[in-house]
N, C-alpha and C positions, 0 to 999 in steps of 0.2 A: 504493500500500500504506500509506504513512504517513498519507494522507488518511483511509483506512478506519479505521486504528487511532486517529487523532486524534478521529474522530467517535464512537468507542466510549466510552460513559460509564464503563465498568468496566475499561478497559485499564490506566490508570494505577493504579487501585486494586489490580488483580491483580498488576502487577509490583512494587508496594510490598509486598504481602503475601508474594510469592515471595521478594523480596530479604530480608525479615525472617526468613523460614523458613530460607533459606540461612545467614543469620547465626547463627541458633540452632544449626543443625547443626554449623557450623564451630566455634562456641564449645564445644559439647559434645565435639567430636573433639579440639580442640587445647588447650582450657583457657586460651587466651591472652586477655589483656585487650583487645588490639587487634582481636580477632575479636568485637567488640561487634555485636549484631544491628542496632542503630540505625545504626551507622557503615557496616556492610556493606550494609544496605538503601539508604542514601543513595548510596553508590558504584555499586551495581547499577542504581538508577533513572537516575542520570546517564549511565551507559554506554548503557542501553537508549534513552534519549531522544536521545542523540547518534547512535546507529546508525539509528534510525527517523526522525530529523529532525523530531521532534515538539517544539514549544515547551512549556515548563513551564506557561505561562499557559493553554494550550489544554487541558491535561489535569488541572489541579489543582482544578477547580471542585467535583468530588464529594468529594475529600479535604478541601477547605476547609469544605464543608458539614457533614462528619462531625466536624470539630474541636470544635464547640460541644457536641453531645451527649456526645462522649467525655470532655470536660472536666467536664461536669455529673455523669457517672457516678462521678467521684472523691468525690462527696458520700456515696456508699453506705458505704464504710469509715469515713468521718468520723461518720456517724450511728450506726454500730455502737459507736463509742468516745466517744459524747457525754458519758457519765458521767466518763470520764477527762479529757476536755476541761474540763468545769466544775470539776473538782477541782484542776486545775493551770493555771487561766486566766491568772493573773498571770505565772507562770514562762514559759508559752508565748508570751504577748505580748511579754515582755521578750526572749526568745530570738529571735523573729522580727525585732523592732525592731533588735537588735544586729546581726543578719545583714544587714538592709537597709542600715544605717549603714555597716557594713564594706564592702559592695559599692560603694556610692556614693563613700565616702571613698577606696577603693582606686583607682577610676577617676580621681578628682580628683588623687591623689598622682602616679600614673603619667603622667597628662596633663601635669602641671606639670613632671615630670622630663624628659619627652621633647618638651616644648614643642609639644604637639599643637594643631592649629587648633581653635577653639571649635566648629566644625561637627562635627568628628570626636569631640570631647569629648561633645557632645550625642548623637551617634550611639551611643556606647558606654555611656552612663549606664544605660540599661534592660537591660543584657546578662543579668541574672540573673532576669528575670521572664518569665512566659508570653508567647508571641509576640503574641497579640491585644492585650494591654495595652502591651507594649513598642513595637509599631509606632506606636500612637497617641501615646505619649510622645515618641518620636523625631521624628515628623512635627510635633508641636506645638512642640518646641524647635528645629526647623530642622535636624534631623539627616538623615542619609542612610538611609532606611528599609531599603533592600535590604541594606546593610552591617549594620544593626541586627539584621535577621533572621539573617544569617550568624553574628554574634557570639552571639546567643541560642542558636542551634543548636550551635555549638562549645562554649559553656559547658555546655549540657545534656548533650552527649555525654561531656565530661570528667567531669561529675558522675556520670553513669550508670556510667562505666567505673571511676572511682577514688574515688567518694564514700565507699563502705563502708571501703575501705582507709585513706583519710585519717582517717576517724573513729576507727578502731582505733589508728592511729599516734598520734593526739592524745589517746588515752585516753577517748574518748567512747563509752560502752557502754550507757548508759541508752536504752531504745527510744524514749522521747519526744524526748530530746535528739538522737538519731541522725536520726529522721525530720524534725525541724525543721531541722537543719543541712543535710541533703541537699535538702529541698524549697525552702528559702529560697535556697540557692546555685544550684540547677540545675533549678528549676521542674518541668514535667511529665515530662521525660526522667529527671530524678533520682528523681521519684516512682515511676516504673516500676521502678527499682532498689530503692527503699525498700519497695515492695510485695512484692518477691521476698525481702527480708530478713525481714519480719514484718508482721502485720496492724496492730499499733500504729504501727510505723514508717511504713507506707503511709498510715494515717489522718492522722497528724500532718504528714506531708509534703504531702498533698493540702490540708490546712488552710492550710499556709504559702503555697501558691501564690496563693490569693485574698487573704490578709491582706498578704503581702509586696508583691503587686501594688498594692494600695490605698496602702500606705505609701510605695511607690516613686513613685507619681504625685505625692505631696506632696513627698517628699524630693528627687526629681530636679529639681523646679522650684526648690527652695532652693539645691541644689548648683550648678545652672546659673548662678545669679546670683553665686556665689562665684568663678567662674573668670574 
């Protein structure tokens, strides 16, 4: 049975979508932050894979293939807000740069405080950028790629669950600032939340995914030398 499911190209895609729908229903029913659709879908997929004895590597090819076009689709709301982007270019770049610096500096400070091994330090540096870029940085710096992916996912889930709340607590209410903060801190998962908040927030958040990724490629190399 597991062999049959493993050979099905759409099985893992189906259980991912089912898990996400279950998460949406639970969030609507309970209104709890912990009932986040992304978190629920991850737990659901893990349970199904364990029960069916299917390895993640055997069923993730289709989802990995869809990752690139889904990321490219983020350009649509960005294009719709191009005038707003040009008008606030300096402020937007400054905001993303400060977010990237804060992320890298935070990892450096906590690694120093807890005396982490340099390999673990390199693993955690790209925690706030999209998985495709973060994996490349981690591998290049000699980090543990699988842990990097886990750190990126955890960061994204936290941003998706609490990003809006943290922005309001910090008095960040401008749509551009909110979108940049969420996108720079928690990449695509945070952007999904930003799109729920508003069109401008979603556009700015999707912009920050690409820009913060490029900035982190340069910044991570510099910060790695400082440890």
